[in-house]
PyMOL Python script that loads the backbone (N, CA, C, O; Angstrom):
from pymol import cmd

cmd.read_pdbstr("""\
ATOM      1  N   MET A   1     -44.035  76.256  -2.215  1.00  0.00           N
ATOM      2  CA  MET A   1     -43.321  75.129  -1.623  1.00  0.00           C
ATOM      3  C   MET A   1     -42.667  74.335  -2.740  1.00  0.00           C
ATOM      4  O   MET A   1     -43.345  73.889  -3.665  1.00  0.00           O
ATOM      5  N   ASP A   2     -41.392  74.162  -2.663  1.00  0.00           N
ATOM      6  CA  ASP A   2     -40.694  73.412  -3.694  1.00  0.00           C
ATOM      7  C   ASP A   2     -40.667  71.923  -3.380  1.00  0.00           C
ATOM      8  O   ASP A   2     -40.022  71.154  -4.093  1.00  0.00           O
ATOM      9  N   LYS A   3     -41.354  71.508  -2.328  1.00  0.00           N
ATOM     10  CA  LYS A   3     -41.423  70.086  -1.979  1.00  0.00           C
ATOM     11  C   LYS A   3     -42.368  69.336  -2.911  1.00  0.00           C
ATOM     12  O   LYS A   3     -42.160  68.154  -3.182  1.00  0.00           O
ATOM     13  N   ILE A   4     -43.408  70.016  -3.405  1.00  0.00           N
ATOM     14  CA  ILE A   4     -44.303  69.418  -4.385  1.00  0.00           C
ATOM     15  C   ILE A   4     -43.829  69.908  -5.738  1.00  0.00           C
ATOM     16  O   ILE A   4     -44.002  71.077  -6.084  1.00  0.00           O
ATOM     17  N   LYS A   5     -43.224  69.001  -6.507  1.00  0.00           N
ATOM     18  CA  LYS A   5     -42.473  69.399  -7.685  1.00  0.00           C
ATOM     19  C   LYS A   5     -43.349  69.657  -8.907  1.00  0.00           C
ATOM     20  O   LYS A   5     -43.344  70.759  -9.454  1.00  0.00           O
ATOM     21  N   LYS A   6     -44.103  68.640  -9.336  1.00  0.00           N
ATOM     22  CA  LYS A   6     -44.868  68.808 -10.571  1.00  0.00           C
ATOM     23  C   LYS A   6     -45.996  67.791 -10.622  1.00  0.00           C
ATOM     24  O   LYS A   6     -45.939  66.761  -9.949  1.00  0.00           O
ATOM     25  N   PRO A   7     -47.022  68.074 -11.418  1.00  0.00           N
ATOM     26  CA  PRO A   7     -48.090  67.095 -11.609  1.00  0.00           C
ATOM     27  C   PRO A   7     -47.633  66.015 -12.577  1.00  0.00           C
ATOM     28  O   PRO A   7     -46.803  66.259 -13.453  1.00  0.00           O
ATOM     29  N   ILE A   8     -48.173  64.843 -12.414  1.00  0.00           N
ATOM     30  CA  ILE A   8     -47.864  63.729 -13.299  1.00  0.00           C
ATOM     31  C   ILE A   8     -49.052  63.551 -14.240  1.00  0.00           C
ATOM     32  O   ILE A   8     -50.173  63.302 -13.796  1.00  0.00           O
ATOM     33  N   LEU A   9     -48.802  63.679 -15.528  1.00  0.00           N
ATOM     34  CA  LEU A   9     -49.870  63.554 -16.517  1.00  0.00           C
ATOM     35  C   LEU A   9     -49.573  62.371 -17.427  1.00  0.00           C
ATOM     36  O   LEU A   9     -49.131  62.543 -18.563  1.00  0.00           O
ATOM     37  N   THR A  10     -49.820  61.169 -16.914  1.00  0.00           N
ATOM     38  CA  THR A  10     -49.691  59.952 -17.701  1.00  0.00           C
ATOM     39  C   THR A  10     -51.097  59.461 -18.034  1.00  0.00           C
ATOM     40  O   THR A  10     -52.086  60.033 -17.576  1.00  0.00           O
ATOM     41  N   GLU A  11     -51.178  58.415 -18.824  1.00  0.00           N
ATOM     42  CA  GLU A  11     -52.481  57.886 -19.207  1.00  0.00           C
ATOM     43  C   GLU A  11     -53.274  57.438 -17.972  1.00  0.00           C
ATOM     44  O   GLU A  11     -54.476  57.683 -17.875  1.00  0.00           O
ATOM     45  N   LYS A  12     -52.596  56.791 -17.049  1.00  0.00           N
ATOM     46  CA  LYS A  12     -53.277  56.321 -15.843  1.00  0.00           C
ATOM     47  C   LYS A  12     -53.705  57.479 -14.950  1.00  0.00           C
ATOM     48  O   LYS A  12     -54.819  57.474 -14.427  1.00  0.00           O
ATOM     49  N   SER A  13     -52.829  58.476 -14.768  1.00  0.00           N
ATOM     50  CA  SER A  13     -53.187  59.595 -13.892  1.00  0.00           C
ATOM     51  C   SER A  13     -54.297  60.451 -14.495  1.00  0.00           C
ATOM     52  O   SER A  13     -55.108  61.014 -13.759  1.00  0.00           O
ATOM     53  N   ILE A  14     -54.344  60.558 -15.808  1.00  0.00           N
ATOM     54  CA  ILE A  14     -55.425  61.312 -16.450  1.00  0.00           C
ATOM     55  C   ILE A  14     -56.754  60.588 -16.275  1.00  0.00           C
ATOM     56  O   ILE A  14     -57.790  61.234 -16.116  1.00  0.00           O
ATOM     57  N   SER A  15     -56.743  59.248 -16.302  1.00  0.00           N
ATOM     58  CA  SER A  15     -57.986  58.508 -16.085  1.00  0.00           C
ATOM     59  C   SER A  15     -58.479  58.651 -14.638  1.00  0.00           C
ATOM     60  O   SER A  15     -59.677  58.531 -14.383  1.00  0.00           O
ATOM     61  N   LEU A  16     -57.567  58.906 -13.692  1.00  0.00           N
ATOM     62  CA  LEU A  16     -57.957  59.106 -12.294  1.00  0.00           C
ATOM     63  C   LEU A  16     -58.582  60.474 -12.041  1.00  0.00           C
ATOM     64  O   LEU A  16     -59.236  60.667 -11.016  1.00  0.00           O
ATOM     65  N   LEU A  17     -58.394  61.433 -12.959  1.00  0.00           N
ATOM     66  CA  LEU A  17     -58.960  62.773 -12.763  1.00  0.00           C
ATOM     67  C   LEU A  17     -60.482  62.733 -12.663  1.00  0.00           C
ATOM     68  O   LEU A  17     -61.076  63.555 -11.964  1.00  0.00           O
ATOM     69  N   GLY A  18     -61.117  61.794 -13.348  1.00  0.00           N
ATOM     70  CA  GLY A  18     -62.569  61.652 -13.278  1.00  0.00           C
ATOM     71  C   GLY A  18     -63.040  61.225 -11.897  1.00  0.00           C
ATOM     72  O   GLY A  18     -64.186  61.476 -11.525  1.00  0.00           O
ATOM     73  N   LYS A  19     -62.167  60.584 -11.140  1.00  0.00           N
ATOM     74  CA  LYS A  19     -62.496  60.143  -9.780  1.00  0.00           C
ATOM     75  C   LYS A  19     -62.018  61.150  -8.735  1.00  0.00           C
ATOM     76  O   LYS A  19     -61.988  60.841  -7.544  1.00  0.00           O
ATOM     77  N   ARG A  20     -61.644  62.352  -9.173  1.00  0.00           N
ATOM     78  CA  ARG A  20     -61.117  63.417  -8.308  1.00  0.00           C
ATOM     79  C   ARG A  20     -59.825  62.993  -7.623  1.00  0.00           C
ATOM     80  O   ARG A  20     -59.620  63.287  -6.445  1.00  0.00           O
ATOM     81  N   GLN A  21     -58.943  62.298  -8.362  1.00  0.00           N
ATOM     82  CA  GLN A  21     -57.647  61.898  -7.834  1.00  0.00           C
ATOM     83  C   GLN A  21     -56.559  62.536  -8.685  1.00  0.00           C
ATOM     84  O   GLN A  21     -56.520  62.349  -9.901  1.00  0.00           O
ATOM     85  N   TYR A  22     -55.674  63.289  -8.039  1.00  0.00           N
ATOM     86  CA  TYR A  22     -54.617  64.019  -8.725  1.00  0.00           C
ATOM     87  C   TYR A  22     -53.265  63.482  -8.269  1.00  0.00           C
ATOM     88  O   TYR A  22     -53.043  63.268  -7.077  1.00  0.00           O
ATOM     89  N   THR A  23     -52.360  63.264  -9.228  1.00  0.00           N
ATOM     90  CA  THR A  23     -51.051  62.698  -8.940  1.00  0.00           C
ATOM     91  C   THR A  23     -49.981  63.771  -9.078  1.00  0.00           C
ATOM     92  O   THR A  23     -49.945  64.497 -10.071  1.00  0.00           O
ATOM     93  N   PHE A  24     -49.109  63.868  -8.079  1.00  0.00           N
ATOM     94  CA  PHE A  24     -48.016  64.835  -8.077  1.00  0.00           C
ATOM     95  C   PHE A  24     -46.725  64.147  -7.686  1.00  0.00           C
ATOM     96  O   PHE A  24     -46.723  63.230  -6.865  1.00  0.00           O
ATOM     97  N   GLU A  25     -45.615  64.597  -8.281  1.00  0.00           N
ATOM     98  CA  GLU A  25     -44.304  64.149  -7.837  1.00  0.00           C
ATOM     99  C   GLU A  25     -43.859  65.074  -6.713  1.00  0.00           C
ATOM    100  O   GLU A  25     -43.950  66.296  -6.828  1.00  0.00           O
ATOM    101  N   VAL A  26     -43.377  64.478  -5.623  1.00  0.00           N
ATOM    102  CA  VAL A  26     -42.994  65.248  -4.451  1.00  0.00           C
ATOM    103  C   VAL A  26     -41.568  64.895  -4.040  1.00  0.00           C
ATOM    104  O   VAL A  26     -40.993  63.912  -4.508  1.00  0.00           O
ATOM    105  N   ASP A  27     -41.020  65.711  -3.167  1.00  0.00           N
ATOM    106  CA  ASP A  27     -39.703  65.440  -2.604  1.00  0.00           C
ATOM    107  C   ASP A  27     -39.790  64.184  -1.729  1.00  0.00           C
ATOM    108  O   ASP A  27     -40.826  63.927  -1.117  1.00  0.00           O
ATOM    109  N   ILE A  28     -38.709  63.405  -1.670  1.00  0.00           N
ATOM    110  CA  ILE A  28     -38.781  62.156  -0.906  1.00  0.00           C
ATOM    111  C   ILE A  28     -38.902  62.378   0.588  1.00  0.00           C
ATOM    112  O   ILE A  28     -39.297  61.459   1.307  1.00  0.00           O
ATOM    113  N   ASN A  29     -38.579  63.555   1.080  1.00  0.00           N
ATOM    114  CA  ASN A  29     -38.636  63.813   2.516  1.00  0.00           C
ATOM    115  C   ASN A  29     -39.970  64.388   2.984  1.00  0.00           C
ATOM    116  O   ASN A  29     -40.171  64.564   4.186  1.00  0.00           O
ATOM    117  N   VAL A  30     -40.879  64.681   2.067  1.00  0.00           N
ATOM    118  CA  VAL A  30     -42.154  65.287   2.447  1.00  0.00           C
ATOM    119  C   VAL A  30     -43.095  64.201   2.985  1.00  0.00           C
ATOM    120  O   VAL A  30     -43.145  63.091   2.454  1.00  0.00           O
ATOM    121  N   THR A  31     -43.836  64.536   4.042  1.00  0.00           N
ATOM    122  CA  THR A  31     -44.790  63.585   4.616  1.00  0.00           C
ATOM    123  C   THR A  31     -46.183  63.859   4.062  1.00  0.00           C
ATOM    124  O   THR A  31     -46.438  64.897   3.451  1.00  0.00           O
ATOM    125  N   LYS A  32     -47.077  62.901   4.291  1.00  0.00           N
ATOM    126  CA  LYS A  32     -48.452  63.072   3.829  1.00  0.00           C
ATOM    127  C   LYS A  32     -49.100  64.280   4.500  1.00  0.00           C
ATOM    128  O   LYS A  32     -49.828  65.036   3.857  1.00  0.00           O
ATOM    129  N   TRP A  33     -48.836  64.457   5.788  1.00  0.00           N
ATOM    130  CA  TRP A  33     -49.436  65.558   6.529  1.00  0.00           C
ATOM    131  C   TRP A  33     -48.979  66.908   5.976  1.00  0.00           C
ATOM    132  O   TRP A  33     -49.797  67.811   5.803  1.00  0.00           O
ATOM    133  N   GLN A  34     -47.683  67.054   5.697  1.00  0.00           N
ATOM    134  CA  GLN A  34     -47.156  68.307   5.152  1.00  0.00           C
ATOM    135  C   GLN A  34     -47.745  68.589   3.780  1.00  0.00           C
ATOM    136  O   GLN A  34     -48.129  69.721   3.486  1.00  0.00           O
ATOM    137  N   ALA A  35     -47.818  67.561   2.938  1.00  0.00           N
ATOM    138  CA  ALA A  35     -48.358  67.735   1.591  1.00  0.00           C
ATOM    139  C   ALA A  35     -49.833  68.105   1.647  1.00  0.00           C
ATOM    140  O   ALA A  35     -50.283  68.972   0.897  1.00  0.00           O
ATOM    141  N   LYS A  36     -50.586  67.459   2.524  1.00  0.00           N
ATOM    142  CA  LYS A  36     -52.016  67.750   2.645  1.00  0.00           C
ATOM    143  C   LYS A  36     -52.239  69.195   3.083  1.00  0.00           C
ATOM    144  O   LYS A  36     -53.081  69.898   2.523  1.00  0.00           O
ATOM    145  N   LYS A  37     -51.488  69.628   4.075  1.00  0.00           N
ATOM    146  CA  LYS A  37     -51.629  70.988   4.583  1.00  0.00           C
ATOM    147  C   LYS A  37     -51.333  72.016   3.487  1.00  0.00           C
ATOM    148  O   LYS A  37     -52.063  72.997   3.340  1.00  0.00           O
ATOM    149  N   TRP A  38     -50.262  71.791   2.722  1.00  0.00           N
ATOM    150  CA  TRP A  38     -49.887  72.740   1.674  1.00  0.00           C
ATOM    151  C   TRP A  38     -50.914  72.748   0.546  1.00  0.00           C
ATOM    152  O   TRP A  38     -51.290  73.817   0.065  1.00  0.00           O
ATOM    153  N   MET A  39     -51.374  71.572   0.117  1.00  0.00           N
ATOM    154  CA  MET A  39     -52.348  71.499  -0.991  1.00  0.00           C
ATOM    155  C   MET A  39     -53.669  72.161  -0.602  1.00  0.00           C
ATOM    156  O   MET A  39     -54.257  72.892  -1.399  1.00  0.00           O
ATOM    157  N   GLU A  40     -54.135  71.906   0.623  1.00  0.00           N
ATOM    158  CA  GLU A  40     -55.398  72.511   1.052  1.00  0.00           C
ATOM    159  C   GLU A  40     -55.291  74.025   1.144  1.00  0.00           C
ATOM    160  O   GLU A  40     -56.245  74.735   0.826  1.00  0.00           O
ATOM    161  N   LYS A  41     -54.153  74.518   1.570  1.00  0.00           N
ATOM    162  CA  LYS A  41     -53.963  75.974   1.682  1.00  0.00           C
ATOM    163  C   LYS A  41     -53.793  76.619   0.306  1.00  0.00           C
ATOM    164  O   LYS A  41     -54.379  77.667   0.034  1.00  0.00           O
ATOM    165  N   HIS A  42     -52.997  75.999  -0.557  1.00  0.00           N
ATOM    166  CA  HIS A  42     -52.676  76.600  -1.858  1.00  0.00           C
ATOM    167  C   HIS A  42     -53.867  76.567  -2.819  1.00  0.00           C
ATOM    168  O   HIS A  42     -54.163  77.573  -3.463  1.00  0.00           O
ATOM    169  N   PHE A  43     -54.553  75.423  -2.926  1.00  0.00           N
ATOM    170  CA  PHE A  43     -55.651  75.271  -3.890  1.00  0.00           C
ATOM    171  C   PHE A  43     -57.029  75.501  -3.263  1.00  0.00           C
ATOM    172  O   PHE A  43     -58.031  75.509  -3.978  1.00  0.00           O
ATOM    173  N   LYS A  44     -57.098  75.689  -1.929  1.00  0.00           N
ATOM    174  CA  LYS A  44     -58.368  75.897  -1.220  1.00  0.00           C
ATOM    175  C   LYS A  44     -59.345  74.752  -1.495  1.00  0.00           C
ATOM    176  O   LYS A  44     -60.466  74.962  -1.957  1.00  0.00           O
ATOM    177  N   ILE A  45     -58.882  73.535  -1.194  1.00  0.00           N
ATOM    178  CA  ILE A  45     -59.664  72.320  -1.398  1.00  0.00           C
ATOM    179  C   ILE A  45     -59.637  71.500  -0.116  1.00  0.00           C
ATOM    180  O   ILE A  45     -58.886  71.806   0.810  1.00  0.00           O
ATOM    181  N   LYS A  46     -60.462  70.456  -0.068  1.00  0.00           N
ATOM    182  CA  LYS A  46     -60.457  69.505   1.041  1.00  0.00           C
ATOM    183  C   LYS A  46     -60.041  68.139   0.492  1.00  0.00           C
ATOM    184  O   LYS A  46     -60.593  67.658  -0.498  1.00  0.00           O
ATOM    185  N   ILE A  47     -59.065  67.530   1.151  1.00  0.00           N
ATOM    186  CA  ILE A  47     -58.530  66.248   0.708  1.00  0.00           C
ATOM    187  C   ILE A  47     -59.090  65.142   1.595  1.00  0.00           C
ATOM    188  O   ILE A  47     -59.057  65.237   2.822  1.00  0.00           O
ATOM    189  N   ARG A  48     -59.604  64.090   0.956  1.00  0.00           N
ATOM    190  CA  ARG A  48     -60.152  62.957   1.694  1.00  0.00           C
ATOM    191  C   ARG A  48     -59.053  61.984   2.096  1.00  0.00           C
ATOM    192  O   ARG A  48     -59.003  61.557   3.249  1.00  0.00           O
ATOM    193  N   SER A  49     -58.166  61.625   1.162  1.00  0.00           N
ATOM    194  CA  SER A  49     -57.099  60.686   1.483  1.00  0.00           C
ATOM    195  C   SER A  49     -55.903  60.919   0.566  1.00  0.00           C
ATOM    196  O   SER A  49     -56.007  61.565  -0.476  1.00  0.00           O
ATOM    197  N   ILE A  50     -54.768  60.371   0.987  1.00  0.00           N
ATOM    198  CA  ILE A  50     -53.531  60.485   0.218  1.00  0.00           C
ATOM    199  C   ILE A  50     -52.870  59.120   0.172  1.00  0.00           C
ATOM    200  O   ILE A  50     -52.770  58.427   1.184  1.00  0.00           O
ATOM    201  N   LYS A  51     -52.422  58.744  -1.017  1.00  0.00           N
ATOM    202  CA  LYS A  51     -51.620  57.534  -1.177  1.00  0.00           C
ATOM    203  C   LYS A  51     -50.250  57.974  -1.671  1.00  0.00           C
ATOM    204  O   LYS A  51     -50.147  58.812  -2.567  1.00  0.00           O
ATOM    205  N   SER A  52     -49.213  57.417  -1.096  1.00  0.00           N
ATOM    206  CA  SER A  52     -47.868  57.767  -1.548  1.00  0.00           C
ATOM    207  C   SER A  52     -47.128  56.494  -1.917  1.00  0.00           C
ATOM    208  O   SER A  52     -47.339  55.439  -1.318  1.00  0.00           O
ATOM    209  N   TYR A  53     -46.261  56.605  -2.909  1.00  0.00           N
ATOM    210  CA  TYR A  53     -45.469  55.451  -3.322  1.00  0.00           C
ATOM    211  C   TYR A  53     -44.173  55.935  -3.948  1.00  0.00           C
ATOM    212  O   TYR A  53     -44.074  57.069  -4.417  1.00  0.00           O
ATOM    213  N   TYR A  54     -43.186  55.058  -3.947  1.00  0.00           N
ATOM    214  CA  TYR A  54     -41.914  55.335  -4.584  1.00  0.00           C
ATOM    215  C   TYR A  54     -41.931  54.735  -5.984  1.00  0.00           C
ATOM    216  O   TYR A  54     -42.384  53.608  -6.179  1.00  0.00           O
ATOM    217  N   VAL A  55     -41.439  55.487  -6.946  1.00  0.00           N
ATOM    218  CA  VAL A  55     -41.338  55.009  -8.312  1.00  0.00           C
ATOM    219  C   VAL A  55     -40.192  54.001  -8.359  1.00  0.00           C
ATOM    220  O   VAL A  55     -39.122  54.276  -7.817  1.00  0.00           O
ATOM    221  N   PRO A  56     -40.383  52.845  -8.990  1.00  0.00           N
ATOM    222  CA  PRO A  56     -39.299  51.860  -9.029  1.00  0.00           C
ATOM    223  C   PRO A  56     -38.035  52.435  -9.684  1.00  0.00           C
ATOM    224  O   PRO A  56     -38.108  53.147 -10.686  1.00  0.00           O
ATOM    225  N   ILE A  57     -36.895  52.116  -9.107  1.00  0.00           N
ATOM    226  CA  ILE A  57     -35.612  52.595  -9.628  1.00  0.00           C
ATOM    227  C   ILE A  57     -35.230  51.739 -10.829  1.00  0.00           C
ATOM    228  O   ILE A  57     -35.230  50.510 -10.752  1.00  0.00           O
ATOM    229  N   LYS A  58     -34.904  52.399 -11.940  1.00  0.00           N
ATOM    230  CA  LYS A  58     -34.513  51.703 -13.159  1.00  0.00           C
ATOM    231  C   LYS A  58     -33.039  51.947 -13.451  1.00  0.00           C
ATOM    232  O   LYS A  58     -32.459  52.941 -13.015  1.00  0.00           O
ATOM    233  N   ASN A  59     -32.454  51.032 -14.188  1.00  0.00           N
ATOM    234  CA  ASN A  59     -31.066  51.206 -14.593  1.00  0.00           C
ATOM    235  C   ASN A  59     -30.966  52.248 -15.693  1.00  0.00           C
ATOM    236  O   ASN A  59     -31.904  52.444 -16.466  1.00  0.00           O
ATOM    237  N   LYS A  60     -29.826  52.910 -15.756  1.00  0.00           N
ATOM    238  CA  LYS A  60     -29.599  53.977 -16.718  1.00  0.00           C
ATOM    239  C   LYS A  60     -28.252  53.712 -17.395  1.00  0.00           C
ATOM    240  O   LYS A  60     -27.237  53.543 -16.721  1.00  0.00           O
ATOM    241  N   LYS A  61     -28.250  53.678 -18.731  1.00  0.00           N
ATOM    242  CA  LYS A  61     -27.005  53.453 -19.462  1.00  0.00           C
ATOM    243  C   LYS A  61     -26.614  54.721 -20.207  1.00  0.00           C
ATOM    244  O   LYS A  61     -27.458  55.428 -20.756  1.00  0.00           O
ATOM    245  N   ASN A  62     -25.326  54.988 -20.210  1.00  0.00           N
ATOM    246  CA  ASN A  62     -24.805  56.127 -20.933  1.00  0.00           C
ATOM    247  C   ASN A  62     -23.468  55.720 -21.534  1.00  0.00           C
ATOM    248  O   ASN A  62     -22.447  55.754 -20.846  1.00  0.00           O
ATOM    249  N   LYS A  63     -23.457  55.346 -22.777  1.00  0.00           N
ATOM    250  CA  LYS A  63     -22.273  54.863 -23.500  1.00  0.00           C
ATOM    251  C   LYS A  63     -21.501  53.830 -22.685  1.00  0.00           C
ATOM    252  O   LYS A  63     -21.743  52.633 -22.833  1.00  0.00           O
ATOM    253  N   THR A  64     -20.580  54.263 -21.829  1.00  0.00           N
ATOM    254  CA  THR A  64     -19.772  53.296 -21.084  1.00  0.00           C
ATOM    255  C   THR A  64     -20.185  53.189 -19.622  1.00  0.00           C
ATOM    256  O   THR A  64     -19.786  52.242 -18.945  1.00  0.00           O
ATOM    257  N   ASN A  65     -20.960  54.120 -19.127  1.00  0.00           N
ATOM    258  CA  ASN A  65     -21.342  54.112 -17.714  1.00  0.00           C
ATOM    259  C   ASN A  65     -22.701  53.452 -17.522  1.00  0.00           C
ATOM    260  O   ASN A  65     -23.620  53.637 -18.321  1.00  0.00           O
ATOM    261  N   ILE A  66     -22.806  52.687 -16.458  1.00  0.00           N
ATOM    262  CA  ILE A  66     -24.086  52.091 -16.077  1.00  0.00           C
ATOM    263  C   ILE A  66     -24.377  52.539 -14.651  1.00  0.00           C
ATOM    264  O   ILE A  66     -23.535  52.404 -13.764  1.00  0.00           O
ATOM    265  N   GLY A  67     -25.564  53.066 -14.441  1.00  0.00           N
ATOM    266  CA  GLY A  67     -25.918  53.559 -13.111  1.00  0.00           C
ATOM    267  C   GLY A  67     -27.391  53.354 -12.855  1.00  0.00           C
ATOM    268  O   GLY A  67     -28.057  52.595 -13.560  1.00  0.00           O
ATOM    269  N   LYS A  68     -27.885  54.019 -11.866  1.00  0.00           N
ATOM    270  CA  LYS A  68     -29.297  53.943 -11.517  1.00  0.00           C
ATOM    271  C   LYS A  68     -29.885  55.344 -11.468  1.00  0.00           C
ATOM    272  O   LYS A  68     -29.184  56.317 -11.190  1.00  0.00           O
ATOM    273  N   ARG A  69     -31.163  55.429 -11.739  1.00  0.00           N
ATOM    274  CA  ARG A  69     -31.857  56.713 -11.661  1.00  0.00           C
ATOM    275  C   ARG A  69     -32.081  57.086 -10.195  1.00  0.00           C
ATOM    276  O   ARG A  69     -32.002  56.239  -9.305  1.00  0.00           O
ATOM    277  N   LYS A  70     -32.360  58.359  -9.967  1.00  0.00           N
ATOM    278  CA  LYS A  70     -32.621  58.828  -8.612  1.00  0.00           C
ATOM    279  C   LYS A  70     -33.936  58.249  -8.096  1.00  0.00           C
ATOM    280  O   LYS A  70     -34.829  57.908  -8.871  1.00  0.00           O
ATOM    281  N   ARG A  71     -34.033  58.146  -6.791  1.00  0.00           N
ATOM    282  CA  ARG A  71     -35.259  57.689  -6.169  1.00  0.00           C
ATOM    283  C   ARG A  71     -36.283  58.819  -6.217  1.00  0.00           C
ATOM    284  O   ARG A  71     -35.968  59.966  -5.898  1.00  0.00           O
ATOM    285  N   ARG A  72     -37.524  58.486  -6.620  1.00  0.00           N
ATOM    286  CA  ARG A  72     -38.580  59.493  -6.727  1.00  0.00           C
ATOM    287  C   ARG A  72     -39.812  59.036  -5.958  1.00  0.00           C
ATOM    288  O   ARG A  72     -40.052  57.839  -5.798  1.00  0.00           O
ATOM    289  N   LYS A  73     -40.581  60.001  -5.490  1.00  0.00           N
ATOM    290  CA  LYS A  73     -41.783  59.718  -4.714  1.00  0.00           C
ATOM    291  C   LYS A  73     -42.966  60.439  -5.348  1.00  0.00           C
ATOM    292  O   LYS A  73     -42.845  61.582  -5.787  1.00  0.00           O
ATOM    293  N   ARG A  74     -44.098  59.767  -5.390  1.00  0.00           N
ATOM    294  CA  ARG A  74     -45.322  60.361  -5.909  1.00  0.00           C
ATOM    295  C   ARG A  74     -46.441  60.216  -4.895  1.00  0.00           C
ATOM    296  O   ARG A  74     -46.455  59.287  -4.087  1.00  0.00           O
ATOM    297  N   MET A  75     -47.375  61.150  -4.953  1.00  0.00           N
ATOM    298  CA  MET A  75     -48.552  61.102  -4.093  1.00  0.00           C
ATOM    299  C   MET A  75     -49.801  61.276  -4.925  1.00  0.00           C
ATOM    300  O   MET A  75     -49.846  62.078  -5.857  1.00  0.00           O
ATOM    301  N   ILE A  76     -50.817  60.503  -4.567  1.00  0.00           N
ATOM    302  CA  ILE A  76     -52.122  60.612  -5.213  1.00  0.00           C
ATOM    303  C   ILE A  76     -53.070  61.221  -4.183  1.00  0.00           C
ATOM    304  O   ILE A  76     -53.304  60.642  -3.122  1.00  0.00           O
ATOM    305  N   PHE A  77     -53.610  62.391  -4.505  1.00  0.00           N
ATOM    306  CA  PHE A  77     -54.518  63.106  -3.615  1.00  0.00           C
ATOM    307  C   PHE A  77     -55.950  62.824  -4.049  1.00  0.00           C
ATOM    308  O   PHE A  77     -56.323  63.101  -5.189  1.00  0.00           O
ATOM    309  N   ASN A  78     -56.753  62.272  -3.140  1.00  0.00           N
ATOM    310  CA  ASN A  78     -58.157  62.005  -3.407  1.00  0.00           C
ATOM    311  C   ASN A  78     -58.971  63.125  -2.762  1.00  0.00           C
ATOM    312  O   ASN A  78     -58.974  63.273  -1.539  1.00  0.00           O
ATOM    313  N   LEU A  79     -59.658  63.909  -3.584  1.00  0.00           N
ATOM    314  CA  LEU A  79     -60.391  65.075  -3.087  1.00  0.00           C
ATOM    315  C   LEU A  79     -61.804  64.709  -2.674  1.00  0.00           C
ATOM    316  O   LEU A  79     -62.370  63.733  -3.166  1.00  0.00           O
ATOM    317  N   GLN A  80     -62.376  65.499  -1.761  1.00  0.00           N
ATOM    318  CA  GLN A  80     -63.761  65.301  -1.352  1.00  0.00           C
ATOM    319  C   GLN A  80     -64.702  65.731  -2.471  1.00  0.00           C
ATOM    320  O   GLN A  80     -64.306  66.448  -3.391  1.00  0.00           O
ATOM    321  N   VAL A  81     -65.941  65.289  -2.382  1.00  0.00           N
ATOM    322  CA  VAL A  81     -66.945  65.603  -3.395  1.00  0.00           C
ATOM    323  C   VAL A  81     -67.129  67.108  -3.475  1.00  0.00           C
ATOM    324  O   VAL A  81     -67.214  67.789  -2.452  1.00  0.00           O
ATOM    325  N   GLY A  82     -67.190  67.620  -4.690  1.00  0.00           N
ATOM    326  CA  GLY A  82     -67.398  69.048  -4.905  1.00  0.00           C
ATOM    327  C   GLY A  82     -66.114  69.852  -5.022  1.00  0.00           C
ATOM    328  O   GLY A  82     -66.168  71.049  -5.307  1.00  0.00           O
ATOM    329  N   ASN A  83     -64.959  69.229  -4.809  1.00  0.00           N
ATOM    330  CA  ASN A  83     -63.675  69.910  -4.931  1.00  0.00           C
ATOM    331  C   ASN A  83     -62.963  69.449  -6.189  1.00  0.00           C
ATOM    332  O   ASN A  83     -63.099  68.301  -6.611  1.00  0.00           O
ATOM    333  N   SER A  84     -62.207  70.352  -6.777  1.00  0.00           N
ATOM    334  CA  SER A  84     -61.382  70.003  -7.943  1.00  0.00           C
ATOM    335  C   SER A  84     -60.244  71.006  -8.072  1.00  0.00           C
ATOM    336  O   SER A  84     -60.306  72.114  -7.539  1.00  0.00           O
ATOM    337  N   ILE A  85     -59.222  70.603  -8.778  1.00  0.00           N
ATOM    338  CA  ILE A  85     -58.103  71.477  -9.057  1.00  0.00           C
ATOM    339  C   ILE A  85     -58.175  71.826 -10.537  1.00  0.00           C
ATOM    340  O   ILE A  85     -58.187  70.922 -11.373  1.00  0.00           O
ATOM    341  N   PRO A  86     -58.223  73.111 -10.889  1.00  0.00           N
ATOM    342  CA  PRO A  86     -58.281  73.468 -12.305  1.00  0.00           C
ATOM    343  C   PRO A  86     -57.024  72.992 -13.034  1.00  0.00           C
ATOM    344  O   PRO A  86     -55.911  73.162 -12.536  1.00  0.00           O
ATOM    345  N   ILE A  87     -57.201  72.409 -14.186  1.00  0.00           N
ATOM    346  CA  ILE A  87     -56.068  71.881 -14.958  1.00  0.00           C
ATOM    347  C   ILE A  87     -55.099  73.009 -15.327  1.00  0.00           C
ATOM    348  O   ILE A  87     -53.891  72.777 -15.380  1.00  0.00           O
ATOM    349  N   SER A  88     -55.593  74.207 -15.580  1.00  0.00           N
ATOM    350  CA  SER A  88     -54.721  75.311 -15.972  1.00  0.00           C
ATOM    351  C   SER A  88     -53.763  75.704 -14.857  1.00  0.00           C
ATOM    352  O   SER A  88     -52.663  76.181 -15.136  1.00  0.00           O
ATOM    353  N   SER A  89     -54.156  75.516 -13.593  1.00  0.00           N
ATOM    354  CA  SER A  89     -53.283  75.894 -12.483  1.00  0.00           C
ATOM    355  C   SER A  89     -52.287  74.798 -12.113  1.00  0.00           C
ATOM    356  O   SER A  89     -51.389  75.037 -11.306  1.00  0.00           O
ATOM    357  N   ILE A  90     -52.426  73.611 -12.683  1.00  0.00           N
ATOM    358  CA  ILE A  90     -51.516  72.507 -12.365  1.00  0.00           C
ATOM    359  C   ILE A  90     -50.164  72.748 -13.000  1.00  0.00           C
ATOM    360  O   ILE A  90     -49.144  72.567 -12.334  1.00  0.00           O
ATOM    361  N   ASN A  91     -50.115  73.142 -14.238  1.00  0.00           N
ATOM    362  CA  ASN A  91     -48.814  73.339 -14.915  1.00  0.00           C
ATOM    363  C   ASN A  91     -48.275  74.614 -14.523  1.00  0.00           C
ATOM    364  O   ASN A  91     -47.190  74.989 -14.968  1.00  0.00           O
TER     365      ASN A  91
END
""", "prot")
cmd.dss("prot")
cmd.show_as("cartoon", "prot")
cmd.util.cbc("prot")
cmd.orient("prot")
């Protein structure tokens, strides 16, 4: 599924891994239900909850042009106890 684009590995998202919370960048049109169904099928895990948010849009400068970055959406998947996603399969 190309709707779930890539994992987000920032300082904050890495600290959430200890709490079984994984952050992924997703397509803006994907719903929580679709993402949950795909993640459970692909990684063979059980998801307890999902939080989704839009990344704030920032200005972008390029020599003479001023514009805005594209709108992006991220989801945080909270897994049930005993489930995990291997780090090697994320990238």
